[in-house]
C-alpha positions as CSV (number, residue, x, y, z in Angstrom):
1,M,-10.4,-9.7,-4.5
2,D,-8.8,-11.6,-2.0
3,V,-10.1,-10.4,0.9
4,N,-12.8,-7.5,1.2
5,S,-11.1,-5.3,4.2
6,T,-10.1,-2.0,2.3
7,S,-10.4,1.1,4.0
8,K,-11.8,4.3,2.5
9,F,-8.3,5.9,1.9
10,Q,-7.6,2.5,-0.2
11,D,-10.8,3.0,-2.1
12,E,-10.4,6.6,-3.2
13,V,-6.4,5.7,-3.9
14,K,-8.1,3.0,-6.5
15,E,-10.7,5.2,-7.9
16,S,-8.1,7.8,-8.4
17,I,-6.1,4.7,-10.1
18,R,-9.2,4.3,-12.4
19,E,-9.4,7.7,-13.2
20,I,-5.7,7.7,-14.6
21,L,-5.5,4.3,-16.2
22,G,-8.7,3.7,-17.3
23,D,-10.1,-0.1,-17.0
24,I,-7.0,-1.8,-16.6
25,R,-6.9,-4.7,-14.2
26,L,-6.2,-3.8,-10.7
27,L,-5.9,-6.1,-7.9
28,E,-6.8,-5.5,-4.4
29,E,-5.2,-7.4,-1.2
30,V,-3.1,-9.8,-2.8
31,Q,-0.8,-12.2,-0.6
32,V,2.3,-11.2,-1.0
33,K,3.4,-14.8,-1.3
34,K,1.3,-15.2,-5.0
35,L,3.7,-12.1,-5.9
36,I,7.3,-13.0,-4.2
37,P,7.8,-17.0,-4.6
38,D,10.2,-17.0,-1.5
39,W,8.0,-15.5,1.2
40,I,7.1,-17.4,3.7
41,S,3.8,-16.3,5.5
42,R,0.6,-16.4,3.9
43,R,-0.6,-13.2,6.1
44,E,0.9,-10.5,4.6
45,R,-0.8,-8.5,1.6
46,Y,-0.2,-5.8,-1.0
47,D,-3.0,-3.4,-1.3
48,L,-3.3,-2.7,-4.6
49,V,-1.4,-4.4,-7.7
50,I,-1.6,-3.7,-11.4
51,P,0.0,-7.0,-13.2
52,S,0.5,-6.0,-16.3
53,L,2.7,-3.0,-14.9
54,R,4.5,-5.0,-12.5
55,I,3.4,-2.2,-9.9
56,I,2.7,-2.7,-6.3
57,I,0.8,0.3,-4.2
58,E,0.9,0.3,-1.0
59,C,-1.7,2.8,0.9
60,H,-0.1,3.8,4.0
61,G,-2.0,5.3,6.7
62,E,-0.3,7.4,9.7
63,Q,0.1,3.9,11.9
64,H,2.8,3.5,9.2
65,Y,4.8,6.6,10.3
66,Q,4.3,7.0,14.2
67,I,3.3,5.4,17.0
68,S,-0.5,5.3,17.3
69,T,-3.1,3.6,20.1
70,F,-5.8,4.2,17.4
71,F,-6.7,0.4,16.9
72,G,-6.7,-0.2,20.7
73,G,-4.2,-1.2,23.6
74,P,-1.6,0.1,25.8
75,L,0.7,2.6,24.4
76,A,3.6,0.3,25.1
77,E,2.0,-2.6,22.6
78,A,1.4,0.3,20.0
79,G,5.1,0.9,20.1
80,V,6.1,-2.7,19.5
81,E,3.7,-3.0,16.9
82,F,4.6,0.2,15.4
83,L,8.7,-1.2,15.0
84,R,7.0,-4.4,13.7
85,Q,5.0,-2.4,11.1
86,R,8.1,-0.7,9.7
87,V,10.1,-4.2,9.9
88,R,7.5,-5.5,7.7
89,D,6.9,-2.5,4.9
90,S,10.6,-2.5,4.5
91,K,10.6,-6.1,4.1
92,K,7.8,-6.0,1.5
93,K,9.2,-3.2,-0.2
94,R,12.7,-4.7,-0.4
95,K,11.4,-7.8,-2.0
96,A,9.2,-6.1,-4.3
97,V,11.9,-4.5,-5.7
98,E,14.0,-7.6,-5.9
99,N,11.5,-9.2,-7.8
100,N,11.4,-6.6,-10.4
101,W,7.9,-5.0,-9.4
102,T,7.8,-1.5,-8.9
103,Y,6.9,-0.2,-5.3
104,I,4.5,2.8,-4.7
105,E,3.9,4.1,-1.5
106,I,0.9,6.3,-1.0
107,R,0.5,8.2,2.3
108,F,-2.3,9.1,4.0
109,K,-1.6,12.9,4.6
110,E,0.0,13.5,1.0
111,F,-3.2,11.9,-0.6
112,Y,-5.7,14.3,1.1
113,R,-4.1,17.5,1.3
114,K,-3.8,17.6,-2.0
115,K,-7.4,20.0,-3.5
116,D,-7.7,17.5,-6.4
117,G,-8.6,14.6,-4.0
118,G,-5.3,13.3,-4.3
119,T,-5.6,12.0,-7.9
120,L,-3.1,14.4,-9.0
121,Y,-0.7,13.1,-6.1
122,V,-1.1,9.5,-7.3
123,R,-0.7,10.4,-11.4
124,K,2.9,11.6,-10.3
125,K,3.5,8.6,-8.4
126,I,2.6,5.8,-10.9
127,L,3.6,8.0,-14.2
128,D,6.9,9.5,-12.4
129,Q,7.3,6.5,-10.0
130,D,9.3,8.6,-7.6
């Protein structure tokens, strides 16, 4: 693991992956640049990576889908940051696919909406890759 800054949500997704795939090598907080050679910045990271299956998994909270002041700051700044986040997310996804990685997005609301704690949702995303 490159960084020790994962969320509870990401930890629970990781547990679900372990339930589904067993003891497969699973990397956390991997610099995009390590997987995408032409990526310029060293700041952006992919949440979870399964190298042997060439799968990138991003755990997206609500801030990826709507303007949020949860992390502090005025609403106007939150709006600008939301737009930046959307651009980053789109670029990370596009570059992963262009470089022959399967890109899977796990949505916070969908994960927690499931009675099984999200494991079946994660299983479907990984195995069906939809």
